[in-house]
N, C-alpha and C positions, 0 to 999 in steps of 0.2 A: 305692292308694297315691298315685297322681298327684293325685287329687282332694284328698287330705289335704295334700299339699304346696302345692297351689294355694290351698287355704283358709288355710293358715298364712301364705302370702305376702300374701294379700289382707287378712288380719286385721291384720298388722304390729303388733308389740308397741310401739306408740307411747303412752307414758303420758300420761294426761290428768289434770291436777290443778288444783284451784282455788287452790292456794297457789303461783302462778307466781313471785311475788317472793321468797317463802321458798326455793323450789327454786333460783332463780337465785343468791341469796346463798349458799346451801349449796354450789353448784357452784363459785362464785368462791373460797370458802374452801378447798375441796378442791384446786383448781388451785394456789392460792398455797402451801398446805401441801406439795403435791407438789414445787413448784419450790424450796422452801426446805429440803426434806429432803436429807440427805447420806448416801448418794448420792441424786440426784434420782429421785423416784418416777415413772419413765417409764411404767409400766403404768397408773397413775392418769391421767397426762396423755393417754395414748392413748385410754383409755375416755372421758375428758371431750371430746376432740376428735371422737370418733366418735358420741357420744350426742347426744340431742336438743338442738338449739341450738348445738352445736359449742363453740368457744372464746369465744363471746359478744361479745368486743370485739377491736379491732385492737391495742390495747395489750397484751392477753394474747397475741395471735398473735405479736407481736414478741418475746415472751419464750419462748413454747412452741414455735413452729415450729423454731427452731434446735436446741432440745433434742431434738425428735423425730428430727432428722437427725444428732445427735451433733456439733454445732458449738459450739465455744467462741468466743463473740463477743469475748472479750478477747485472743484470739490470732490475729486476722485480719491478713493482710498489708496493707500500705498500698495505697491506690488505684492501680491500674495506669496507666501512661502511655499516651499515644495514638500514640507514635512507631511508624511502620511498620504501623499497623493496616490502612491501605489496601492493603497488599501481601498480606493474607490472602486465600486463595482464595475464601472465602465472603463477603468484605466487601460486594460489590455486591448480592448477594441479601439479605443481612441488612439493609442500608440500605433496600432496596425494601420489605421486609416491615415494617420498623419504621415507615416512612412511611405504610404502610397501616393502622397500628394506632391511628389517632386515636380510634376509637370505644371503645377500651379505657381511655381516660382520662376523668375526670369532665367532664361537659358544661360546668360552670362554670369550669373551669380556664383561665386566660388563655393565649394562644398562646405567650408567652415562657416560662412555666413548663413547658408541655408540650414545647416544643422542647428545653429542658434535659434533661428526663427521657428524651426519645427518644434524645438523645446518650448518656446514661448506659446506656440499654437496649442500644444498639449495643456500647458498651464491655463490658458484662456478658457478652453472648453471645460476642464475639470473645475475651475473656480466658479463658473456660472452654474454648473450642475450641482456643485457643493452647496451653493447659496439657495438653490431651488430644487430641493429633493423631490418635489412633486413632478418635475419635468424628467422626461426620459430621453436619453441620447438616441439618435438615429444615424445610420450611415448616410453621409451627405451633409450633416451638420457642420463637419469640419471644412467643407467647401465654402460655406458662408463665413465661418470664422477666419479663414485664411485671407479672404478678400478684405475683410475689415482690418486685419493685422497689417497687410501690405500697404494700406492707405493711412491709417490713423495711429498705428503703433499699439503696443500691447495693452497699456492701461485704459486708453479710450476704447479699444476694441472690446475689452471685458465689459465696460459699461454699455456699449452699443449692443453687444450680443445678449446681455442680460435683458435689455428692454425689448429687443426683437423677439426673444424667446417667450416673453410674457404676452406679446401681442401678435405681431405678424407671423411668427413661426409656431404659435402656440398649438395649433391644430395638429402639427406634425409630431408633437412631443408627448402624446398620450401613450399609455401602455400598449394599446393596439393601433392598428392602421385604420380604424373605422372613421375617424375624423378626417384623415388624409383622403380616404376614398370619397368621403362626402364632398370635399373640395374638387376632386377630380370629376365628380359627377356633374359639375357645372359645364364641362367641356362640350358634351354632345348637344345639350339644349342651345348653347351658343352657336354651334355649327348649324343647327336646324333653323335658327332665327335668320341666318344670313344665306345659307345655301342648302336647301332641303335635299337636293339631289345628292350632294356630297355626303350629307348626314345619312341618307338612306343607304348609300353605297357602303359606308363604314359599318352601319348596323347589319347589313347583309353579310359582310365579311366577319362580323363578330370580333372585331379587333379590340374593342374595349378602349380603355384610356391609360393603361399601364405604361405605354410608350412615353407618356409625358410625365411620369412620376419623378424621374431625376431632374427634369426641367424645373418642376415645381418646388421640390424640397431643397434644392441647392441654389435657387434663384438663377438657374442656367449656368452657374459657375463651373459645374462639372462637365458640361458639354461644349463649351466655347473654348477655342484654342487661343484666341487673341484677348489679352487682358483688357485692352481698351474697350472691347465690346462688352465684357463683363461689367466694367465700371459704368458704362453708359446705362446698362440695364439696372444696376444698383441705384443710380441716380433716380431713375423712374420709380422703382419699387419703394425706396425710402420715402418718396414724396407722395405716394399714392395709397389707395385703399389696399388692404392685404390680399384682395382677390385679383389684383392686377396681373400677377404672373399667369393665372389661368386664362385671362383674356388675351394675353400675349400668345399663349399656347394655341388658342383658337385662331388667331390671325396668322400664325405660322402655318397651321394646317390649311387654312383657306388660301394662303399664298401658294401652297403646293398642290392646289386642287387638281390641275391637269396631270401631274405625276401620279397622284393617288388614283384618279379615275382610269388611268391607263395601265395600272397594275392589276394583275389577276385578283379577282374578288375572293381572296383567301386570307384567313386570319394571319397566318405566318408571313405571307408575302407583304401584306399591308403593314403589319407591325415592323417587319424588317426595314421597310422604306422609311416609315415615320420615326423610328427610334434613332435613326442616324441624322443628326442635325447638320444641315448644310452650313459651311463656314462663310459663305458669300452672301448671306441674307441682307436685304436692304433694311438695316435696323431702324433708321429714322422713319422710314415709311411704315414699318410694322408697329413702331411705338405710337405713331399718329393714329393708325388704324385701331390699335388697342384702346386708345382713349375714346375714339369715336364709338367703338363697340360698347365700351363701358357706359357711355352716356345714353345710348339708345336702348341698352339692355342691362340696366343696373342689377346687382345681385338680389335686391329685394323683389324685383319682378320675376327673376328666374326661380327664386326660392319657393314661389307659389306652386311650382311643378310638384307633382306627387312624390317624385323620387328625391326631392331636396328638402321639403319642409319637415320631414320626419326626424331630422337631427339638427341640433343647434350648433353653429360654428362659434367657438370662443373667439377666434380672430375677428370675425365680423361683429359679434355682439359687444366687444370691448373697444372697438376702433373709434367710435364717436367720442367717448370719454377721453381716450388717448389723444385724439386730435385737439380737443379743447384744452388739454393740459399743456400743450406746446405754445399756446398763444401769449403767454405772459413772461417770456424770458428776457433777461437783461442782456445787453451787448457785452462782448468779452472785455472791452475796455473798462466797463463798470465793474464786472465781476472780478477782474484782476485787482482793481483798486480796493474793492471790498475785502478780498482775500488777504491782501497785504496789510490792510488796516487791522483786520482781525488778528493776524499773526503778530503784529506789533503790540496790540493791546494785551495779548496773552503771553508776550515774551517768548513766543515759540517761533522757530524759523518757518517762513512761508513754505507751503507745499510746492513741489515742482514735479513736472511730469517726466523728467528724465532720470537716468541713473548716473552715478559718478563714472566718468570715463578716464581711464589712465592712458595718457598719450606717451609714446616712446620719446625718451630724451635723446638729444644729440643726433636726431635723424635716425633713430633706431629702426630696425627691420620691422616692417608691417606685415609682410606676406609670408606665406608658408602654411601648409595645412596644419590646422589645430593651433595656430599662433594665438596666444592669449590676448595680444593687443588688438588683433582683428576682431576677436569675439567681443571684447569689452566695448570697442567702438560701435559694433553693430547693436549691442544691447542698448547703449545710450541713444544712438541715432533712431532706432526703431521705436524706442519708448517715447521719444519726443516728437519726431516728425512723421514717423510711419515709414515702413519699408518701401512704399511706392516710389520713393526717390530712386530706388534701385531698378524699378521696373522698366525704366527707359534705357537701361544699360544694354548695349548691343555687343560690345567687345570688352575684353579684360582691361583694356587701356582706360575705360571709363570708370574703373574702380581704383584709380590712382589715389595715393594718400592725400594729394593736394585737394582733390575733390571732397574727400571726407572731412578734411580739416576746415574747409570753407563752410561746412554745414554746422559746425559747432560754435 
């Protein structure tokens, strides 16, 4: 039975087709149809996000990610102020972590734009923590927040991080690491289910599971160097059970089976090997394997093990109710009309997701470190579209004013 499971995982039902463009167009059509359905076809969106290629473009992610979390982008609160944020108990640690997050931004991004986004990142984190005093900040939380910011912009990122913190990330935000350790404890039973020899080797080495800690609590954002791979995994995690990151961790270890077994059976040596994430992993294969593993070894089955059922996971226990809450959403076209109608009825201006942007007159100068026009443009752009439009920039030429102007 074990061999059959291992064979299934190694085989991974990853479709290979010569009609790549045709398949992409069909998937795009299915996503758009699901978004325009009333109610929104969440199940189709989940399947699209988890299947090969994920959500394909950042434009689609800006539309689909909020739907996956039951967020109405037309009913977001205004951007929070900064008054008193320095008084928050986690302010200093958040600022330190954000300052260390430079590698998470596109290499071609000028320092002025990055500085603006880093300030927004601090605001996002502190706003969610301020609204949820029962939640505790952890180092690595900013890695999740920055991924959201770079795709959907500041205001939607606040709403998404708020929801994720109540559900998917909830176990990591307790005062102690007990709940996080509980989730990590699923890793070894998963390995034992598929490859007992590998499991026993790691047990003899006494390597534990701490090597996977940063994978889990940052949704791999901290350990992947290419943003496209991070986005692909976020598609999967946003559409899946909150335990999916630990299933992916298991498939990564299984994928590296030969490397592990050829290493000296020593805690330090095995930990050193596993804690360094290869950057050339076959992500689509591993994602497919993770889903296969989840289906054949669901969390409820693993939780029956003595080491797991002694503690209750808040992420797992609240997930079913969260999933049900996402099934009755209206399409954006309807929500936008309702919002406009409500604004007209109350004689108040309709809410908008962007900030006012001051454009330079008479072809004024855009560039230069600290230039106010650059900063204002980035504030407006990232608030409306998300800074992921910047992530494709490879050279400074791609940051020309013409490109920015076309996006407003």
